[in-house]
DODREN-994970 format. One record per residue (C-alpha): residue number from 1; x, y, z. Coordinates in Angstrom, 1 decimal, decimal comma. Layout:
# residues N
<site i="NUM" east="X" north="Y" up="Z"/>
...
This chain:
# residues 114
<site i="1" east="0,0" north="0,0" up="0,0"/>
<site i="2" east="1,4" north="3,4" up="-1,0"/>
<site i="3" east="1,4" north="6,1" up="1,6"/>
<site i="4" east="2,7" north="9,7" up="1,5"/>
<site i="5" east="3,3" north="11,4" up="4,9"/>
<site i="6" east="4,1" north="15,2" up="4,9"/>
<site i="7" east="5,7" north="17,2" up="7,7"/>
<site i="8" east="7,3" north="20,5" up="8,3"/>
<site i="9" east="4,5" north="23,0" up="7,9"/>
<site i="10" east="3,7" north="25,7" up="10,4"/>
<site i="11" east="3,5" north="29,5" up="11,0"/>
<site i="12" east="6,3" north="31,7" up="9,8"/>
<site i="13" east="6,9" north="35,4" up="9,4"/>
<site i="14" east="7,3" north="37,0" up="6,0"/>
<site i="15" east="10,8" north="36,5" up="4,8"/>
<site i="16" east="11,3" north="33,3" up="6,8"/>
<site i="17" east="11,9" north="29,8" up="5,7"/>
<site i="18" east="10,4" north="26,3" up="6,1"/>
<site i="19" east="11,3" north="22,9" up="4,8"/>
<site i="20" east="8,6" north="20,4" up="4,0"/>
<site i="21" east="9,3" north="16,7" up="3,9"/>
<site i="22" east="7,3" north="13,8" up="2,3"/>
<site i="23" east="8,1" north="10,2" up="3,1"/>
<site i="24" east="6,8" north="7,7" up="0,6"/>
<site i="25" east="6,2" north="4,1" up="1,5"/>
<site i="26" east="5,0" north="1,3" up="-0,7"/>
<site i="27" east="8,0" north="0,8" up="-3,0"/>
<site i="28" east="7,2" north="3,3" up="-5,7"/>
<site i="29" east="9,5" north="6,2" up="-4,9"/>
<site i="30" east="12,4" north="5,5" up="-7,2"/>
<site i="31" east="10,1" north="5,2" up="-10,2"/>
<site i="32" east="7,9" north="8,2" up="-9,3"/>
<site i="33" east="7,8" north="11,8" up="-10,4"/>
<site i="34" east="7,5" north="13,7" up="-7,1"/>
<site i="35" east="5,8" north="17,0" up="-6,9"/>
<site i="36" east="4,4" north="19,6" up="-4,4"/>
<site i="37" east="1,1" north="21,3" up="-4,9"/>
<site i="38" east="-0,7" north="23,9" up="-2,8"/>
<site i="39" east="-4,2" north="25,1" up="-2,3"/>
<site i="40" east="-5,2" north="28,4" up="-0,8"/>
<site i="41" east="-8,7" north="29,1" up="0,5"/>
<site i="42" east="-11,1" north="29,7" up="-2,3"/>
<site i="43" east="-8,5" north="28,8" up="-5,0"/>
<site i="44" east="-7,7" north="25,8" up="-7,1"/>
<site i="45" east="-4,9" north="23,4" up="-6,3"/>
<site i="46" east="-1,8" north="24,5" up="-8,2"/>
<site i="47" east="1,5" north="22,9" up="-9,0"/>
<site i="48" east="4,4" north="24,4" up="-7,0"/>
<site i="49" east="7,3" north="22,3" up="-8,1"/>
<site i="50" east="8,2" north="18,8" up="-9,5"/>
<site i="51" east="11,3" north="16,6" up="-9,7"/>
<site i="52" east="11,7" north="13,7" up="-12,1"/>
<site i="53" east="13,5" north="10,5" up="-11,5"/>
<site i="54" east="16,7" north="11,8" up="-13,0"/>
<site i="55" east="16,6" north="15,0" up="-11,1"/>
<site i="56" east="15,1" north="17,4" up="-13,6"/>
<site i="57" east="13,1" north="20,1" up="-11,8"/>
<site i="58" east="10,2" north="22,4" up="-12,7"/>
<site i="59" east="8,8" north="25,4" up="-10,8"/>
<site i="60" east="5,8" north="27,6" up="-10,8"/>
<site i="61" east="6,9" north="31,1" up="-11,8"/>
<site i="62" east="5,6" north="32,5" up="-8,5"/>
<site i="63" east="8,2" north="30,4" up="-6,5"/>
<site i="64" east="11,2" north="30,4" up="-8,9"/>
<site i="65" east="14,4" north="31,5" up="-7,0"/>
<site i="66" east="12,8" north="31,0" up="-3,6"/>
<site i="67" east="11,8" north="27,4" up="-3,4"/>
<site i="68" east="13,9" north="24,3" up="-4,1"/>
<site i="69" east="12,5" north="20,8" up="-4,6"/>
<site i="70" east="14,8" north="17,8" up="-4,1"/>
<site i="71" east="14,6" north="14,0" up="-3,6"/>
<site i="72" east="16,5" north="11,4" up="-1,7"/>
<site i="73" east="16,0" north="8,1" up="-3,3"/>
<site i="74" east="17,8" north="6,2" up="-0,5"/>
<site i="75" east="15,3" north="7,6" up="2,1"/>
<site i="76" east="12,3" north="7,6" up="-0,2"/>
<site i="77" east="11,8" north="11,3" up="0,7"/>
<site i="78" east="11,0" north="14,4" up="-1,2"/>
<site i="79" east="11,8" north="17,9" up="0,2"/>
<site i="80" east="10,6" north="21,4" up="-0,5"/>
<site i="81" east="12,8" north="24,1" up="0,8"/>
<site i="82" east="10,9" north="27,4" up="1,0"/>
<site i="83" east="12,8" north="30,6" up="1,5"/>
<site i="84" east="11,8" north="34,3" up="1,4"/>
<site i="85" east="8,2" north="33,3" up="2,2"/>
<site i="86" east="5,4" north="35,7" up="1,4"/>
<site i="87" east="1,9" north="35,9" up="2,8"/>
<site i="88" east="0,6" north="34,8" up="-0,6"/>
<site i="89" east="2,4" north="31,5" up="-0,1"/>
<site i="90" east="-0,1" north="30,6" up="2,7"/>
<site i="91" east="-1,9" north="27,4" up="1,7"/>
<site i="92" east="-2,2" north="23,7" up="2,4"/>
<site i="93" east="0,7" north="22,0" up="0,7"/>
<site i="94" east="0,3" north="18,5" up="-0,7"/>
<site i="95" east="2,9" north="16,0" up="-1,7"/>
<site i="96" east="2,2" north="14,0" up="-4,9"/>
<site i="97" east="3,8" north="10,9" up="-6,3"/>
<site i="98" east="3,0" north="9,9" up="-9,9"/>
<site i="99" east="4,1" north="6,4" up="-11,0"/>
<site i="100" east="1,7" north="3,8" up="-12,3"/>
<site i="101" east="-0,9" north="5,5" up="-10,1"/>
<site i="102" east="-1,3" north="9,0" up="-8,8"/>
<site i="103" east="-0,9" north="9,3" up="-5,0"/>
<site i="104" east="-1,4" north="12,2" up="-2,5"/>
<site i="105" east="-0,4" north="13,0" up="1,0"/>
<site i="106" east="-2,8" north="14,4" up="3,6"/>
<site i="107" east="-1,5" north="18,0" up="3,3"/>
<site i="108" east="0,3" north="20,3" up="5,7"/>
<site i="109" east="-0,6" north="23,9" up="6,5"/>
<site i="110" east="1,8" north="26,7" up="5,8"/>
<site i="111" east="0,9" north="30,1" up="7,1"/>
<site i="112" east="3,0" north="33,2" up="6,4"/>
<site i="113" east="2,0" north="36,0" up="8,6"/>
<site i="114" east="3,4" north="38,7" up="10,8"/>
């Protein structure tokens, strides 16, 4: 059974940093494209960043230069390092793994506020 468990969300002041983690169980990690999405209140879920098996990364324009996605295949873990956070980054962040199937974590809240 595939499971994705996120951690690392919380409350941070504008300009601060957070690192999200997503641990994947079920044996699919090395074959999966890993991604982070977010959904703010009243808005659609949007792609934040993705990393392919070979390490190629893709970012939403709104986070380029501030966020970094990475993966550790040995630990079956994906990370999202978020720097220079802004109030508009406030959302529930979801980890996604796409392999033969499409799998989601439960989400972790990130709130950027003074």
